[in-house]
C-alpha positions, -999 to +999 in steps of 0.1 A: +000+000+000+028+025+008+046+017-023+013+023-042+009+056-027+044+068-027+042+085-061+009+099-056+002+136-044-022+129-017-022+140+020-026+104+035+010+098+031+018+130+051-007+122+079+008+086+082+041+102+088+029+126+112+008+100+131+038+077+134+059+108+148+031+114+175+027+077+184+065+071+186+070+104+207+044+093+231+059+057+234+095+071+241+079+098+265+059+073+284+091+049+285+110+075+300+088+082+327+078+118+312+111+129+321+120+144+285+096+176+278+109+177+242+092+143+233+059+156+244+064+189+224+070+167+197+039+147+202+016+175+201+034+194+175+030+166+153-007+164+160-012+200+152+006+196+119-016+164+111-046+185+121-036+211+094-030+182+069-063+162+073-085+180+099-095+168+133-086+132+123-047+144+126-050+146+164-080+121+169-060+091+155-030+095+179-050+105+210-078+078+206-049+051+201-030+064+234-065+063+252-073+027+240-037+016+249-040+030+284-074+017+288-065-017+279-036-016+305-059-002+331-036+028+334-057+059+327-041+076+356-007+075+337-022+102+312-022+128+341+016+128+338+016+142+303+022+180+301-013+189+288-008+225+295+024+228+274+011+204+249-023+223+240+000+254+237+021+237+213-007+221+193-022+257+190+009+272+179+014+247+152-022+245+139-039+278+148-019+304+126-026+283+095-063+279+103-068+318+110-051+328+079-071+304+058-102+313+076-097+351+072-091+346+033-123+321+031-147+329+058-168+297+050-138+275+055-142+266+093-178+252+086-165+234+056-136+219+073-151+210+107-187+203+096-186+190+060-152+174+055-150+159+092-183+155+108-206+151+078-179+129+060-175+106+088-212+101+096-229+103+063-224+090+028-223+126+013-188+119-002-198+091-023-169+074-010-188+046+012-181+009+018-194-020+043-177-024+075-153-051+059-141-027+034-106-026+050-102-064+052-091-068+015-072-036+018-052-049+045-046-083+029-036-070-004-021-036+007+002-054+032+008-084+008+025-111+015+031-100+052-006-098+059-012-136+058+018-143+080+007-117+104-029-131+105-018-165+113+008-154+139-021-135+158-044-166+156-014-187+168-013-164+199-048-159+205-051-180+235-025-160+251-043-127+247-045-122+284-009-118+287-009-087+267-015-067+300+018-081+314+047-055+315+070-076+293+043-074+265+036-035+267+051-029+232+029-055+215-003-039+233+009-004+222+012-016+185-021-035+185-039-005+200-025+019+172-033-006+144-068-017+157-079+020+163-072+030+129-090+000+115-122+003+136-123+041+131-121+042+094-144+010+093-170+028+113-165+059+091-192+063+061-164+079+040-138+051+030-107+052+007-078+027+005-053+055+017-068+060+049-055+027+061-018+040+056-013+050+094-018+015+103+012+004+082+039+011+106+026-007+137+015-037+115+052-038+100+067-038+134+044-063+146+055-085+119+090-078+127+087-090+163+068-121+154+096-129+128+123-120+154+108-147+179+114-176+154+152-174+160+149-172+198+119-198+206+133-231+212+101-251+213+112-282+193+086-277+166+081-255+135+060-225+136+025-231+125+017-196+114+050-196+093+041-230+073+003-218+070+015-185+055+037-202+030+007-226+020-014-196+015+014-182-012+013-217-027-027-216-032-027-180-041-001-189-067-019-216-082-051-194-084-033-166-101-015-189-126-048-203-135-064-167-139-056-162-177-081-190-183-111-165-178-099-146-209-114-174-230-148-157-220-153-127-245-173-108-218-144-108-196-120-094-222-145-067-232-150-055-196-113-054-194-107-034-225-132-008-213-110-003-183-076-010-193-057-001-225-058-029-250-019-033-255-019-037-215-046-064-217-022-085-242+004-084-214-020-097-185-018-133-195+019-141-191+022-117-163-005-134-144+008-170-150+045-163-141+034-142-111+013-173-100+043-196-108+067-174-085+041-175-056+040-212-058+079-217-060+082-194-030+057-211-011+070-246-017+107-235-008+091-218+023+073-247+036+103-271+030+125-246+050+100-244+078+097-281+081+135-288+080+153-258+096+148-244+131+162-213+148+182-184+131+185-202+098+147-207+096+142-171+107+168-157+084+159-179+053+120-175+054+122-138+058+146-134+028+119-155+008+089-134+020+109-103+012+118-113-022+080-118-031+071-080-039+104-073-058+102-103-080+064-096-089+072-060-094+100-071-119+074-096-138+047-067-139+073-039-148+063-040-186+024-040-180+029-012-155+052+008-177+027+005-205-004+012-183+014+045-168+024+055-203-010+053-215-029+068-185-004+097-182-016+128-197+021+136-210+015+123-245-021+141-247-005+174-238+021+169-263-002+163-291-022+195-281+009+217-277+022+204-312-013+211-330-021+245-345-049+247-318-022+246-290-034+280-276-072+273-277-091+271-244-096+234-235-127+217-215-133+183-202-168+170-212-179+153-179-141+140-174-110+155-161-074+145-160-052+166-135-021+158-154-032+178-183-030+209-161+007+201-151+019+192-187+000+222-205+011+248-177-024+264-180-058+259-167-081+232-181-121+238-178-146+213-170-183+207-184-200+193-153-231+186-135-217+186-100-181+189-102-177+151-089-151+146-118-125+167-100-128+144-066-128+177-048-156+178-023-149+216-017-155+225-054-185+201-056-200+217-023-196+253-037-203+249-074-237+268-071-221+295-054-190+295-079-217+297-107-236+327-091-201+343-088-194+337-126-225+357-136-209+386-117-172+386-124-167+419-102-169+396-073-138+377-081-117+397-102-101+387-136-102+361-147-131+345-128-122+311-116-156+297-121-152+304-159-136+270-157-168+253-146-195+249-171-226+231-176-241+214-208-261+246-216-228+269-212-212+248-236-240+248-261-245+286-258-205+292-262-206+269-293-231+290-310-220+326-300-182+324-291-158+344-313-131+320-307-128+282-311-122+257-283-110+223-276-131+196-259-118+165-244-145+136-239-144+099-231-152+080-263-183+065-249-198+100-244-188+115-280-223+108-292-237+130-263-211+157-269-222+158-307-258+164-295-246+192-273-227+213-300-239+218-335-202+212-351-170+194-340-139+183-357-117+152-344-082+161-334-068+135-314-083+099-303-070+069-282-086+040-266-105+059-238-103+098-247-106+118-274-100+157-283-126+177-305-121+211-319-152+232-315-153+260-341-162+296-334-200+301-332-218+312-364-245+329-346-226+357-329 
């Protein structure tokens, strides 16, 4: 999951980092008997910066994790030792100046940030990002693959010893479990769900896995770890299923469905990639199980760790060609280059019920949108304020020049501009919506086309 989001410009990675800083600061502060005030300063400063990054969830995740940890230990009174007065001052110093500055420039921001983007998003499905309570189970299994299966079996293997977690010797494990469990439950309850929300749990889960693996070399029980052999068995079974997956391509309906979502040249690379990926998993599972049966102690710990650690790099190498092809096709770079090399490069560009953010970067200029509710932008703020933005567009004096809402049209706006505008324009549309576009505008000329999108030139209006 972390690898997938490492190259994405989203706040969830920053939030995960700041939550990690806050939680580790608390741990070391608590371990030192709260004799190092700078650790508490770091704890509250990280929560302040996290609040700037993602709103109240930035301080709720660390605070609730800490409360859960102390509640499970039965040590609520320990929280009195935190320097709360100093902490609140540090938190406000980190978060308040930015919040005030933004609120002064945008008076509606406090209500939007605290009500719409926090309470409403958590409690209602208004963001169209819902999911059931088990939404994060596959996110954990796939996003933390292959360690997720081994960690699950290790937890099942130790389930009967859960009461021992309150012992002082197991305090680190209880802390990590409280951290990961709180994030899992918190976002499972939330009515707004996205895979990136699970990122703050990746660090405690990784440390728990490392601790479980570290015990392999130190335990001398005389038998192999059952959770380890179970994990390698899952790799084998999963590998067989993945290797057999190309057989579904025999059904034409499956291939048609894939080509609607994936570029055709990428679909052609899927069959060998799936087969050989499955083969890799099967081989690693067989070697790992044999190792677990025949070896013990440090040899087993190091050998099995290396095998599992090789899983993702080997799969990435196998999928490098499809991923590169998909990235090249999905990127807006070639589309922008086509536009910039055409005679129509200086014409205004609008997306017709679709939007590609990369175009703004590669063209180095704004790209408009024909939309009903601005959901194509995936920005709840713009979607919530679309009516107000269009009201402002009717009175440009409210905004200055150029009015930002000139970039947001509806179908009627496009129809009117096509009829009366003295200047041509470009419209990007998904190929499946090209007929709908032709019904909106009186005349259009093809400029560029690929498997999913096409660019059309709308001539200057003839009724001006």
